[in-house]
All heavy atoms as TSV, in Angstrom:
chain	resi	resn	atom	element	x	y	z
A	1	MET	N	N	9.584	2.250	4.887
A	1	MET	CA	C	8.196	2.143	5.268
A	1	MET	C	C	7.396	1.357	4.254
A	1	MET	O	O	6.201	1.584	4.094
A	1	MET	CB	C	7.584	3.526	5.435
A	1	MET	CG	C	8.257	4.442	6.392
A	1	MET	SD	S	8.090	3.881	8.060
A	1	MET	CE	C	9.478	4.727	8.772
A	2	LEU	N	N	8.077	0.440	3.599
A	2	LEU	CA	C	7.398	-0.382	2.607
A	2	LEU	C	C	6.255	-1.175	3.243
A	2	LEU	O	O	5.224	-1.363	2.597
A	2	LEU	CB	C	8.405	-1.332	1.956
A	2	LEU	CG	C	7.907	-2.216	0.824
A	2	LEU	CD1	C	7.322	-1.353	-0.296
A	2	LEU	CD2	C	9.017	-3.086	0.301
A	3	ARG	N	N	6.418	-1.555	4.483
A	3	ARG	CA	C	5.332	-2.317	5.157
A	3	ARG	C	C	4.097	-1.463	5.299
A	3	ARG	O	O	2.986	-1.979	5.079
A	3	ARG	CB	C	5.828	-2.749	6.536
A	3	ARG	CG	C	6.928	-3.784	6.492
A	3	ARG	CD	C	7.415	-4.072	7.878
A	3	ARG	NE	N	8.501	-5.023	7.836
A	3	ARG	CZ	C	9.393	-5.191	8.788
A	3	ARG	NH1	N	9.342	-4.437	9.854
A	3	ARG	NH2	N	10.319	-6.125	8.670
A	4	LEU	N	N	4.244	-0.209	5.652
A	4	LEU	CA	C	3.083	0.667	5.782
A	4	LEU	C	C	2.436	0.888	4.424
A	4	LEU	O	O	1.229	0.905	4.298
A	4	LEU	CB	C	3.467	2.006	6.444
A	4	LEU	CG	C	2.328	2.986	6.660
A	4	LEU	CD1	C	1.199	2.386	7.472
A	4	LEU	CD2	C	2.831	4.258	7.288
A	5	ARG	N	N	3.261	1.035	3.415
A	5	ARG	CA	C	2.726	1.192	2.060
A	5	ARG	C	C	1.904	-0.011	1.657
A	5	ARG	O	O	0.823	0.108	1.076
A	5	ARG	CB	C	3.885	1.425	1.077
A	5	ARG	CG	C	3.466	1.675	-0.321
A	5	ARG	CD	C	2.528	2.872	-0.394
A	5	ARG	NE	N	1.814	2.897	-1.641
A	5	ARG	CZ	C	1.828	3.928	-2.480
A	5	ARG	NH1	N	2.470	5.002	-2.151
A	5	ARG	NH2	N	1.158	3.853	-3.577
A	6	ARG	N	N	2.371	-1.195	1.997
A	6	ARG	CA	C	1.640	-2.428	1.717
A	6	ARG	C	C	0.322	-2.450	2.491
A	6	ARG	O	O	-0.696	-2.915	2.002
A	6	ARG	CB	C	2.459	-3.654	2.046
A	6	ARG	CG	C	3.547	-3.928	1.059
A	6	ARG	CD	C	4.226	-5.243	1.339
A	6	ARG	NE	N	5.537	-5.259	0.764
A	6	ARG	CZ	C	6.644	-5.715	1.343
A	6	ARG	NH1	N	6.579	-6.221	2.575
A	6	ARG	NH2	N	7.784	-5.710	0.727
A	7	ALA	N	N	0.361	-1.954	3.727
A	7	ALA	CA	C	-0.866	-1.899	4.540
A	7	ALA	C	C	-1.884	-0.968	3.884
A	7	ALA	O	O	-3.085	-1.306	3.836
A	7	ALA	CB	C	-0.537	-1.444	5.943
A	8	LEU	N	N	-1.431	0.141	3.380
A	8	LEU	CA	C	-2.321	1.059	2.672
A	8	LEU	C	C	-2.954	0.380	1.457
A	8	LEU	O	O	-4.151	0.450	1.222
A	8	LEU	CB	C	-1.598	2.318	2.222
A	8	LEU	CG	C	-1.097	3.268	3.299
A	8	LEU	CD1	C	-0.298	4.418	2.681
A	8	LEU	CD2	C	-2.248	3.799	4.118
A	9	ASP	N	N	-2.126	-0.336	0.721
A	9	ASP	CA	C	-2.589	-1.049	-0.464
A	9	ASP	C	C	-3.616	-2.111	-0.096
A	9	ASP	O	O	-4.595	-2.291	-0.792
A	9	ASP	CB	C	-1.424	-1.689	-1.215
A	9	ASP	CG	C	-0.511	-0.662	-1.897
A	9	ASP	OD1	O	-0.921	0.509	-2.058
A	9	ASP	OD2	O	0.626	-1.059	-2.260
A	10	SER	N	N	-3.368	-2.810	1.041
A	10	SER	CA	C	-4.274	-3.868	1.435
A	10	SER	C	C	-5.632	-3.322	1.813
A	10	SER	O	O	-6.659	-4.024	1.698
A	10	SER	CB	C	-3.707	-4.681	2.604
A	10	SER	OG	O	-3.774	-3.942	3.806
A	11	LYS	N	N	-5.666	-2.065	2.247
A	11	LYS	CA	C	-6.959	-1.408	2.574
A	11	LYS	C	C	-7.481	-0.608	1.385
A	11	LYS	O	O	-8.451	0.136	1.536
A	11	LYS	CB	C	-6.761	-0.458	3.784
A	11	LYS	CG	C	-6.400	-1.145	5.055
A	11	LYS	CD	C	-7.603	-1.843	5.622
A	11	LYS	CE	C	-7.304	-2.353	7.016
A	11	LYS	NZ	N	-8.444	-2.985	7.645
A	12	GLN	N	N	-6.806	-0.741	0.250
A	12	GLN	CA	C	-7.170	-0.005	-0.977
A	12	GLN	C	C	-7.239	1.505	-0.709
A	12	GLN	O	O	-8.151	2.178	-1.134
A	12	GLN	CB	C	-8.464	-0.533	-1.552
A	12	GLN	CG	C	-8.363	-1.979	-1.944
A	12	GLN	CD	C	-9.685	-2.537	-2.473
A	12	GLN	OE1	O	-10.734	-2.019	-2.238
A	12	GLN	NE2	N	-9.549	-3.621	-3.223
A	13	MET	N	N	-6.221	1.989	-0.013
A	13	MET	CA	C	-6.149	3.400	0.357
A	13	MET	C	C	-4.975	4.039	-0.369
A	13	MET	O	O	-3.875	3.475	-0.382
A	13	MET	CB	C	-5.946	3.525	1.876
A	13	MET	CG	C	-5.897	4.937	2.368
A	13	MET	SD	S	-5.845	5.010	4.155
A	13	MET	CE	C	-7.547	4.712	4.547
A	14	THR	N	N	-5.208	5.177	-0.965
A	14	THR	CA	C	-4.153	5.884	-1.641
A	14	THR	C	C	-3.350	6.713	-0.653
A	14	THR	O	O	-3.798	7.001	0.462
A	14	THR	CB	C	-4.706	6.858	-2.719
A	14	THR	OG1	O	-5.478	7.857	-2.057
A	14	THR	CG2	C	-5.562	6.091	-3.736
A	15	VAL	N	N	-2.153	7.114	-1.060
A	15	VAL	CA	C	-1.340	7.982	-0.233
A	15	VAL	C	C	-2.079	9.303	0.021
A	15	VAL	O	O	-2.115	9.798	1.136
A	15	VAL	CB	C	0.041	8.252	-0.882
A	15	VAL	CG1	C	0.810	9.322	-0.138
A	15	VAL	CG2	C	0.826	6.957	-0.967
A	16	LYS	N	N	-2.735	9.777	-1.021
A	16	LYS	CA	C	-3.488	11.054	-0.900
A	16	LYS	C	C	-4.621	10.943	0.145
A	16	LYS	O	O	-4.744	11.802	1.007
A	16	LYS	CB	C	-4.052	11.451	-2.234
A	16	LYS	CG	C	-4.795	12.775	-2.197
A	16	LYS	CD	C	-5.315	13.144	-3.556
A	16	LYS	CE	C	-6.046	14.496	-3.516
A	16	LYS	NZ	N	-6.488	14.936	-4.790
A	17	SER	N	N	-5.378	9.878	0.062
A	17	SER	CA	C	-6.506	9.754	1.024
A	17	SER	C	C	-5.993	9.509	2.456
A	17	SER	O	O	-6.583	10.048	3.391
A	17	SER	CB	C	-7.480	8.642	0.579
A	17	SER	OG	O	-6.820	7.387	0.595
A	18	CYS	N	N	-4.949	8.776	2.596
A	18	CYS	CA	C	-4.383	8.561	3.932
A	18	CYS	C	C	-3.844	9.886	4.480
A	18	CYS	O	O	-4.065	10.194	5.661
A	18	CYS	CB	C	-3.249	7.501	3.860
A	18	CYS	SG	S	-2.502	7.163	5.467
A	19	ALA	N	N	-3.155	10.633	3.656
A	19	ALA	CA	C	-2.610	11.928	4.096
A	19	ALA	C	C	-3.744	12.851	4.552
A	19	ALA	O	O	-3.629	13.497	5.604
A	19	ALA	CB	C	-1.813	12.573	2.968
A	20	GLU	N	N	-4.817	12.866	3.806
A	20	GLU	CA	C	-5.951	13.719	4.199
A	20	GLU	C	C	-6.540	13.268	5.541
A	20	GLU	O	O	-6.860	14.129	6.366
A	20	GLU	CB	C	-7.044	13.655	3.111
A	20	GLU	CG	C	-6.651	14.391	1.840
A	20	GLU	CD	C	-7.652	14.161	0.695
A	20	GLU	OE1	O	-8.611	13.367	0.861
A	20	GLU	OE2	O	-7.444	14.812	-0.353
A	21	LEU	N	N	-6.623	11.985	5.766
A	21	LEU	CA	C	-7.189	11.485	6.995
A	21	LEU	C	C	-6.332	11.765	8.236
A	21	LEU	O	O	-6.850	11.967	9.309
A	21	LEU	CB	C	-7.452	9.972	6.911
A	21	LEU	CG	C	-8.621	9.584	5.992
A	21	LEU	CD1	C	-8.630	8.072	5.795
A	21	LEU	CD2	C	-9.939	10.045	6.607
A	22	ILE	N	N	-5.014	11.803	8.040
A	22	ILE	CA	C	-4.163	12.089	9.199
A	22	ILE	C	C	-3.788	13.575	9.265
A	22	ILE	O	O	-3.104	13.999	10.187
A	22	ILE	CB	C	-2.919	11.178	9.278
A	22	ILE	CG1	C	-1.989	11.346	8.091
A	22	ILE	CG2	C	-3.299	9.740	9.482
A	22	ILE	CD1	C	-0.686	10.585	8.221
A	23	GLY	N	N	-4.237	14.355	8.290
A	23	GLY	CA	C	-4.070	15.796	8.355
A	23	GLY	C	C	-2.754	16.354	7.904
A	23	GLY	O	O	-2.284	17.365	8.424
A	24	ILE	N	N	-2.126	15.675	6.923
A	24	ILE	CA	C	-0.880	16.207	6.380
A	24	ILE	C	C	-0.991	16.184	4.839
A	24	ILE	O	O	-1.913	15.616	4.295
A	24	ILE	CB	C	0.347	15.349	6.850
A	24	ILE	CG1	C	0.249	13.903	6.384
A	24	ILE	CG2	C	0.536	15.432	8.340
A	24	ILE	CD1	C	1.437	13.033	6.677
A	25	SER	N	N	-0.028	16.823	4.192
A	25	SER	CA	C	-0.043	16.854	2.740
A	25	SER	C	C	0.400	15.502	2.168
A	25	SER	O	O	1.078	14.718	2.835
A	25	SER	CB	C	0.860	17.945	2.224
A	25	SER	OG	O	2.222	17.608	2.422
A	26	GLU	N	N	0.014	15.289	0.951
A	26	GLU	CA	C	0.429	14.063	0.249
A	26	GLU	C	C	1.952	13.987	0.159
A	26	GLU	O	O	2.552	12.933	0.366
A	26	GLU	CB	C	-0.198	14.041	-1.135
A	26	GLU	CG	C	0.049	12.783	-1.925
A	26	GLU	CD	C	-0.658	12.770	-3.277
A	26	GLU	OE1	O	-1.401	13.745	-3.610
A	26	GLU	OE2	O	-0.458	11.781	-4.005
A	27	LYS	N	N	2.573	15.094	-0.112
A	27	LYS	CA	C	4.067	15.149	-0.183
A	27	LYS	C	C	4.690	14.795	1.138
A	27	LYS	O	O	5.670	14.046	1.200
A	27	LYS	CB	C	4.504	16.554	-0.637
A	27	LYS	CG	C	6.000	16.780	-0.619
A	27	LYS	CD	C	6.561	16.808	-1.979
A	27	LYS	CE	C	8.013	17.227	-1.939
A	27	LYS	NZ	N	8.895	16.102	-2.230
A	28	SER	N	N	4.105	15.304	2.231
A	28	SER	CA	C	4.643	14.974	3.584
A	28	SER	C	C	4.541	13.508	3.846
A	28	SER	O	O	5.500	12.894	4.361
A	28	SER	CB	C	3.894	15.744	4.648
A	28	SER	OG	O	4.180	17.128	4.568
A	29	LEU	N	N	3.397	12.893	3.493
A	29	LEU	CA	C	3.254	11.447	3.733
A	29	LEU	C	C	4.231	10.674	2.851
A	29	LEU	O	O	4.842	9.710	3.309
A	29	LEU	CB	C	1.824	10.998	3.493
A	29	LEU	CG	C	1.565	9.502	3.735
A	29	LEU	CD1	C	2.008	9.086	5.137
A	29	LEU	CD2	C	0.104	9.187	3.514
A	30	TYR	N	N	4.374	11.113	1.623
A	30	TYR	CA	C	5.335	10.452	0.719
A	30	TYR	C	C	6.741	10.513	1.338
A	30	TYR	O	O	7.461	9.500	1.351
A	30	TYR	CB	C	5.330	11.093	-0.660
A	30	TYR	CG	C	6.353	10.502	-1.570
A	30	TYR	CD1	C	6.132	9.281	-2.219
A	30	TYR	CD2	C	7.574	11.134	-1.803
A	30	TYR	CE1	C	7.082	8.710	-3.043
A	30	TYR	CE2	C	8.540	10.570	-2.628
A	30	TYR	CZ	C	8.289	9.368	-3.249
A	30	TYR	OH	O	9.239	8.799	-4.065
A	31	ASN	N	N	7.139	11.664	1.867
A	31	ASN	CA	C	8.455	11.786	2.490
A	31	ASN	C	C	8.570	10.861	3.691
A	31	ASN	O	O	9.651	10.302	3.925
A	31	ASN	CB	C	8.705	13.259	2.935
A	31	ASN	CG	C	8.978	14.148	1.768
A	31	ASN	OD1	O	9.381	13.704	0.676
A	31	ASN	ND2	N	8.782	15.438	1.937
A	32	LYS	N	N	7.533	10.692	4.451
A	32	LYS	CA	C	7.565	9.789	5.574
A	32	LYS	C	C	7.641	8.349	5.145
A	32	LYS	O	O	8.361	7.533	5.746
A	32	LYS	CB	C	6.335	10.043	6.474
A	32	LYS	CG	C	6.367	11.405	7.132
A	32	LYS	CD	C	5.027	11.794	7.742
A	32	LYS	CE	C	4.950	13.232	8.151
A	32	LYS	NZ	N	5.821	13.650	9.217
A	33	LEU	N	N	6.929	8.008	4.091
A	33	LEU	CA	C	6.951	6.636	3.588
A	33	LEU	C	C	8.302	6.274	3.004
A	33	LEU	O	O	8.694	5.084	3.003
A	33	LEU	CB	C	5.853	6.426	2.533
A	33	LEU	CG	C	4.421	6.415	3.067
A	33	LEU	CD1	C	3.435	6.405	1.920
A	33	LEU	CD2	C	4.181	5.257	4.005
A	34	THR	N	N	9.020	7.240	2.432
A	34	THR	CA	C	10.336	6.979	1.882
A	34	THR	C	C	11.447	7.122	2.893
A	34	THR	O	O	12.613	6.863	2.567
A	34	THR	CB	C	10.609	7.894	0.684
A	34	THR	OG1	O	10.577	9.246	1.129
A	34	THR	CG2	C	9.630	7.685	-0.444
A	35	GLY	N	N	11.106	7.536	4.114
A	35	GLY	CA	C	12.136	7.665	5.168
A	35	GLY	C	C	12.828	8.998	5.183
A	35	GLY	O	O	13.755	9.201	5.953
A	36	ALA	N	N	12.398	9.939	4.329
A	36	ALA	CA	C	13.035	11.249	4.293
A	36	ALA	C	C	12.673	12.070	5.532
A	36	ALA	O	O	13.415	12.987	5.895
A	36	ALA	CB	C	12.604	12.022	3.041
A	37	SER	N	N	11.549	11.764	6.166
A	37	SER	CA	C	11.176	12.408	7.412
A	37	SER	C	C	10.430	11.387	8.291
A	37	SER	O	O	10.042	10.334	7.807
A	37	SER	CB	C	10.336	13.673	7.181
A	37	SER	OG	O	9.161	13.324	6.512
A	38	ASP	N	N	10.272	11.747	9.562
A	38	ASP	CA	C	9.633	10.846	10.500
A	38	ASP	C	C	8.188	11.219	10.797
A	38	ASP	O	O	7.800	12.363	10.651
A	38	ASP	CB	C	10.412	10.863	11.844
A	38	ASP	CG	C	11.812	10.319	11.686
A	38	ASP	OD1	O	12.025	9.390	10.898
A	38	ASP	OD2	O	12.717	10.823	12.412
A	39	PHE	N	N	7.428	10.234	11.218
A	39	PHE	CA	C	6.059	10.460	11.657
A	39	PHE	C	C	6.087	11.084	13.048
A	39	PHE	O	O	6.908	10.709	13.890
A	39	PHE	CB	C	5.271	9.142	11.737
A	39	PHE	CG	C	4.886	8.587	10.406
A	39	PHE	CD1	C	5.683	7.710	9.727
A	39	PHE	CD2	C	3.672	8.962	9.829
A	39	PHE	CE1	C	5.317	7.185	8.503
A	39	PHE	CE2	C	3.304	8.461	8.593
A	39	PHE	CZ	C	4.106	7.575	7.936
A	40	SER	N	N	5.178	12.011	13.292
A	40	SER	CA	C	5.024	12.554	14.635
A	40	SER	C	C	4.185	11.564	15.463
A	40	SER	O	O	3.514	10.691	14.937
A	40	SER	CB	C	4.310	13.922	14.589
A	40	SER	OG	O	2.967	13.746	14.223
A	41	TYR	N	N	4.236	11.786	16.752
A	41	TYR	CA	C	3.454	10.941	17.665
A	41	TYR	C	C	1.950	11.048	17.309
A	41	TYR	O	O	1.266	10.049	17.257
A	41	TYR	CB	C	3.679	11.386	19.108
A	41	TYR	CG	C	2.858	10.604	20.099
A	41	TYR	CD1	C	3.226	9.334	20.484
A	41	TYR	CD2	C	1.718	11.180	20.677
A	41	TYR	CE1	C	2.437	8.616	21.401
A	41	TYR	CE2	C	0.945	10.486	21.587
A	41	TYR	CZ	C	1.309	9.186	21.957
A	41	TYR	OH	O	0.552	8.518	22.823
A	42	LYS	N	N	1.500	12.258	17.064
A	42	LYS	CA	C	0.100	12.526	16.725
A	42	LYS	C	C	-0.297	11.758	15.429
A	42	LYS	O	O	-1.387	11.195	15.359
A	42	LYS	CB	C	-0.123	14.027	16.551
A	42	LYS	CG	C	-1.549	14.436	16.369
A	42	LYS	CD	C	-1.620	15.976	16.308
A	42	LYS	CE	C	-3.017	16.420	16.100
A	42	LYS	NZ	N	-3.106	17.892	16.032
A	43	GLU	N	N	0.567	11.756	14.446
A	43	GLU	CA	C	0.304	11.064	13.190
A	43	GLU	C	C	0.231	9.546	13.414
A	43	GLU	O	O	-0.637	8.891	12.861
A	43	GLU	CB	C	1.356	11.404	12.157
A	43	GLU	CG	C	1.319	12.838	11.715
A	43	GLU	CD	C	2.575	13.323	11.047
A	43	GLU	OE1	O	3.631	12.623	11.074
A	43	GLU	OE2	O	2.542	14.455	10.509
A	44	VAL	N	N	1.116	9.037	14.243
A	44	VAL	CA	C	1.109	7.598	14.515
A	44	VAL	C	C	-0.186	7.198	15.245
A	44	VAL	O	O	-0.806	6.172	14.932
A	44	VAL	CB	C	2.336	7.179	15.338
A	44	VAL	CG1	C	2.233	5.743	15.792
A	44	VAL	CG2	C	3.614	7.361	14.527
A	45	LYS	N	N	-0.623	8.055	16.155
A	45	LYS	CA	C	-1.844	7.758	16.883
A	45	LYS	C	C	-3.045	7.731	15.899
A	45	LYS	O	O	-3.920	6.881	16.011
A	45	LYS	CB	C	-2.112	8.804	17.982
A	45	LYS	CG	C	-1.116	8.770	19.112
A	45	LYS	CD	C	-1.002	7.421	19.770
A	45	LYS	CE	C	-2.151	7.127	20.684
A	45	LYS	NZ	N	-2.091	5.828	21.328
A	46	LYS	N	N	-3.055	8.631	14.939
A	46	LYS	CA	C	-4.131	8.625	13.922
A	46	LYS	C	C	-4.070	7.377	13.056
A	46	LYS	O	O	-5.071	6.807	12.714
A	46	LYS	CB	C	-4.052	9.877	13.065
A	46	LYS	CG	C	-4.482	11.113	13.819
A	46	LYS	CD	C	-4.402	12.348	12.942
A	46	LYS	CE	C	-4.819	13.603	13.699
A	46	LYS	NZ	N	-4.765	14.814	12.856
A	47	LEU	N	N	-2.836	6.960	12.728
A	47	LEU	CA	C	-2.687	5.712	11.923
A	47	LEU	C	C	-3.204	4.531	12.731
A	47	LEU	O	O	-3.833	3.620	12.171
A	47	LEU	CB	C	-1.216	5.506	11.526
A	47	LEU	CG	C	-0.684	6.406	10.431
A	47	LEU	CD1	C	0.827	6.266	10.332
A	47	LEU	CD2	C	-1.368	6.079	9.118
A	48	GLN	N	N	-2.951	4.486	14.044
A	48	GLN	CA	C	-3.431	3.416	14.881
A	48	GLN	C	C	-4.960	3.351	14.882
A	48	GLN	O	O	-5.526	2.263	14.912
A	48	GLN	CB	C	-2.912	3.541	16.307
A	48	GLN	CG	C	-1.473	3.199	16.440
A	48	GLN	CD	C	-0.956	3.413	17.852
A	48	GLN	OE1	O	-1.343	4.345	18.564
A	48	GLN	NE2	N	-0.051	2.534	18.288
A	49	ILE	N	N	-5.592	4.481	14.854
A	49	ILE	CA	C	-7.042	4.521	14.838
A	49	ILE	C	C	-7.557	4.029	13.489
A	49	ILE	O	O	-8.515	3.274	13.395
A	49	ILE	CB	C	-7.570	5.948	15.089
A	49	ILE	CG1	C	-7.270	6.310	16.568
A	49	ILE	CG2	C	-9.053	6.079	14.808
A	49	ILE	CD1	C	-7.460	7.785	16.904
A	50	MET	N	N	-6.864	4.393	12.409
A	50	MET	CA	C	-7.250	3.974	11.054
A	50	MET	C	C	-7.015	2.506	10.830
A	50	MET	O	O	-7.769	1.859	10.105
A	50	MET	CB	C	-6.462	4.771	10.010
A	50	MET	CG	C	-6.858	6.226	9.933
A	50	MET	SD	S	-5.745	7.222	8.905
A	50	MET	CE	C	-5.485	6.232	7.467
A	51	PHE	N	N	-5.960	1.980	11.411
A	51	PHE	CA	C	-5.554	0.577	11.225
A	51	PHE	C	C	-5.449	-0.126	12.583
A	51	PHE	O	O	-4.359	-0.516	13.002
A	51	PHE	CB	C	-4.212	0.485	10.506
A	51	PHE	CG	C	-4.201	1.136	9.159
A	51	PHE	CD1	C	-3.460	2.292	8.938
A	51	PHE	CD2	C	-4.895	0.597	8.094
A	51	PHE	CE1	C	-3.425	2.888	7.691
A	51	PHE	CE2	C	-4.861	1.184	6.849
A	51	PHE	CZ	C	-4.129	2.340	6.628
A	52	PRO	N	N	-6.540	-0.332	13.292
A	52	PRO	CA	C	-6.456	-0.914	14.633
A	52	PRO	C	C	-5.957	-2.351	14.628
A	52	PRO	O	O	-5.419	-2.811	15.638
A	52	PRO	CB	C	-7.896	-0.846	15.137
A	52	PRO	CG	C	-8.739	-0.780	13.939
A	52	PRO	CD	C	-7.929	-0.049	12.891
A	53	ASP	N	N	-6.062	-3.044	13.524
A	53	ASP	CA	C	-5.628	-4.410	13.429
A	53	ASP	C	C	-4.153	-4.544	13.067
A	53	ASP	O	O	-3.628	-5.653	13.001
A	53	ASP	CB	C	-6.494	-5.200	12.463
A	53	ASP	CG	C	-6.647	-4.553	11.109
A	53	ASP	OD1	O	-6.573	-3.289	11.035
A	53	ASP	OD2	O	-6.850	-5.251	10.109
A	54	PHE	N	N	-3.438	-3.443	12.866
A	54	PHE	CA	C	-2.032	-3.455	12.506
A	54	PHE	C	C	-1.174	-3.031	13.686
A	54	PHE	O	O	-1.544	-2.152	14.467
A	54	PHE	CB	C	-1.738	-2.515	11.321
A	54	PHE	CG	C	-2.347	-2.942	10.034
A	54	PHE	CD1	C	-3.049	-2.043	9.266
A	54	PHE	CD2	C	-2.222	-4.236	9.587
A	54	PHE	CE1	C	-3.635	-2.407	8.045
A	54	PHE	CE2	C	-2.799	-4.609	8.364
A	54	PHE	CZ	C	-3.489	-3.712	7.625
A	55	ASN	N	N	-0.009	-3.601	13.801
A	55	ASN	CA	C	0.978	-3.270	14.805
A	55	ASN	C	C	1.830	-2.126	14.231
A	55	ASN	O	O	2.649	-2.364	13.333
A	55	ASN	CB	C	1.829	-4.470	15.157
A	55	ASN	CG	C	2.904	-4.169	16.169
A	55	ASN	OD1	O	3.512	-3.107	16.173
A	55	ASN	ND2	N	3.166	-5.149	17.016
A	56	MET	N	N	1.689	-0.939	14.758
A	56	MET	CA	C	2.418	0.212	14.210
A	56	MET	C	C	3.906	0.085	14.348
A	56	MET	O	O	4.649	0.547	13.482
A	56	MET	CB	C	1.926	1.514	14.854
A	56	MET	CG	C	0.601	2.026	14.349
A	56	MET	SD	S	0.645	2.393	12.591
A	56	MET	CE	C	-0.576	1.238	11.967
A	57	ASP	N	N	4.400	-0.547	15.402
A	57	ASP	CA	C	5.860	-0.760	15.519
A	57	ASP	C	C	6.385	-1.520	14.324
A	57	ASP	O	O	7.431	-1.186	13.767
A	57	ASP	CB	C	6.196	-1.516	16.822
A	57	ASP	CG	C	5.982	-0.695	18.024
A	57	ASP	OD1	O	6.066	0.562	17.965
A	57	ASP	OD2	O	5.731	-1.281	19.130
A	58	TYR	N	N	5.649	-2.556	13.929
A	58	TYR	CA	C	6.081	-3.341	12.793
A	58	TYR	C	C	6.024	-2.531	11.490
A	58	TYR	O	O	6.941	-2.521	10.687
A	58	TYR	CB	C	5.194	-4.575	12.651
A	58	TYR	CG	C	5.441	-5.416	11.433
A	58	TYR	CD1	C	6.511	-6.276	11.349
A	58	TYR	CD2	C	4.595	-5.324	10.318
A	58	TYR	CE1	C	6.753	-7.028	10.217
A	58	TYR	CE2	C	4.842	-6.072	9.180
A	58	TYR	CZ	C	5.913	-6.925	9.109
A	58	TYR	OH	O	6.157	-7.677	8.015
A	59	TYR	N	N	4.909	-1.829	11.265
A	59	TYR	CA	C	4.714	-1.106	10.014
A	59	TYR	C	C	5.593	0.138	9.888
A	59	TYR	O	O	5.851	0.579	8.771
A	59	TYR	CB	C	3.248	-0.773	9.790
A	59	TYR	CG	C	2.483	-2.015	9.389
A	59	TYR	CD1	C	1.766	-2.728	10.304
A	59	TYR	CD2	C	2.558	-2.482	8.077
A	59	TYR	CE1	C	1.099	-3.881	9.936
A	59	TYR	CE2	C	1.926	-3.618	7.711
A	59	TYR	CZ	C	1.177	-4.318	8.634
A	59	TYR	OH	O	0.575	-5.493	8.248
A	60	LEU	N	N	6.046	0.679	10.999
A	60	LEU	CA	C	6.861	1.888	10.935
A	60	LEU	C	C	8.338	1.581	11.077
A	60	LEU	O	O	9.183	2.465	10.983
A	60	LEU	CB	C	6.408	2.893	12.007
A	60	LEU	CG	C	5.006	3.438	11.821
A	60	LEU	CD1	C	4.642	4.377	12.959
A	60	LEU	CD2	C	4.824	4.154	10.479
A	61	SER	N	N	8.677	0.308	11.300
A	61	SER	CA	C	10.107	-0.028	11.425
A	61	SER	C	C	10.715	-0.187	10.028
A	61	SER	O	O	10.054	-0.327	9.012
A	61	SER	CB	C	10.254	-1.349	12.216
A	61	SER	OG	O	9.689	-2.412	11.499
A	62	ASP	N	N	12.040	-0.204	10.010
A	62	ASP	CA	C	12.762	-0.381	8.752
A	62	ASP	C	C	12.492	-1.757	8.206
A	62	ASP	O	O	12.362	-2.740	8.928
A	62	ASP	CB	C	14.273	-0.234	8.952
A	62	ASP	CG	C	14.671	1.183	9.291
A	62	ASP	OD1	O	13.935	2.127	8.859
A	62	ASP	OD2	O	15.693	1.401	9.949
A	63	ASP	N	N	12.440	-1.829	6.879
A	63	ASP	CA	C	12.180	-3.101	6.205
A	63	ASP	C	C	13.468	-3.908	5.988
A	63	ASP	O	O	13.409	-5.037	5.563
A	63	ASP	CB	C	11.541	-2.845	4.835
A	63	ASP	CG	C	10.193	-2.157	4.962
A	63	ASP	OD1	O	9.477	-2.424	5.936
A	63	ASP	OD2	O	9.897	-1.309	4.107
A	64	ILE	N	N	14.591	-3.314	6.254
A	64	ILE	CA	C	15.876	-3.938	5.996
A	64	ILE	C	C	16.177	-4.988	7.084
A	64	ILE	O	O	16.088	-4.731	8.275
A	64	ILE	CB	C	17.019	-2.909	5.954
A	64	ILE	CG1	C	16.728	-1.893	4.864
A	64	ILE	CG2	C	18.355	-3.569	5.761
A	64	ILE	CD1	C	17.623	-0.695	4.890
A	65	GLN	N	N	16.515	-6.189	6.637
A	65	GLN	CA	C	16.882	-7.273	7.554
A	65	GLN	C	C	18.396	-7.202	7.803
A	65	GLN	O	O	19.166	-6.985	6.896
A	65	GLN	CB	C	16.521	-8.630	6.949
A	65	GLN	CG	C	15.001	-8.795	6.701
A	65	GLN	CD	C	14.218	-8.779	7.959
A	65	GLN	OE1	O	14.651	-9.326	8.975
A	65	GLN	NE2	N	13.053	-8.147	7.930
A	66	PRO	N	N	18.816	-7.401	9.085
A	66	PRO	CA	C	20.223	-7.373	9.367
A	66	PRO	C	C	20.939	-8.574	8.670
A	66	PRO	O	O	20.341	-9.627	8.561
A	66	PRO	CB	C	20.321	-7.509	10.872
A	66	PRO	CG	C	19.001	-8.028	11.316
A	66	PRO	CD	C	17.996	-7.644	10.259
A	67	SER	N	N	22.130	-8.326	8.183
A	67	SER	CA	C	22.873	-9.412	7.536
A	67	SER	C	C	23.547	-10.269	8.571
A	67	SER	O	O	23.935	-9.823	9.662
A	67	SER	CB	C	23.911	-8.838	6.567
A	67	SER	OG	O	24.813	-7.991	7.261
A	68	ALA	N	N	23.725	-11.537	8.254
A	68	ALA	CA	C	24.291	-12.525	9.199
A	68	ALA	C	C	25.798	-12.571	9.021
A	68	ALA	O	O	26.376	-12.248	8.094
A	68	ALA	CB	C	23.708	-13.870	8.957
């Protein structure tokens, strides 16, 4: 979820403030950003409201590029 982390940085938003806005703990958001757990549908919808100019499919997809 490095892309989402970069999006937070571009909006000058901390993990803590983002977590508060979507209604989860900072630890939970950290786990989601590191891939240890997944975002719920409700959380993704809140992220879409916070970042209407971002494509959530892109920001929530894996950052790893397939090898050729």
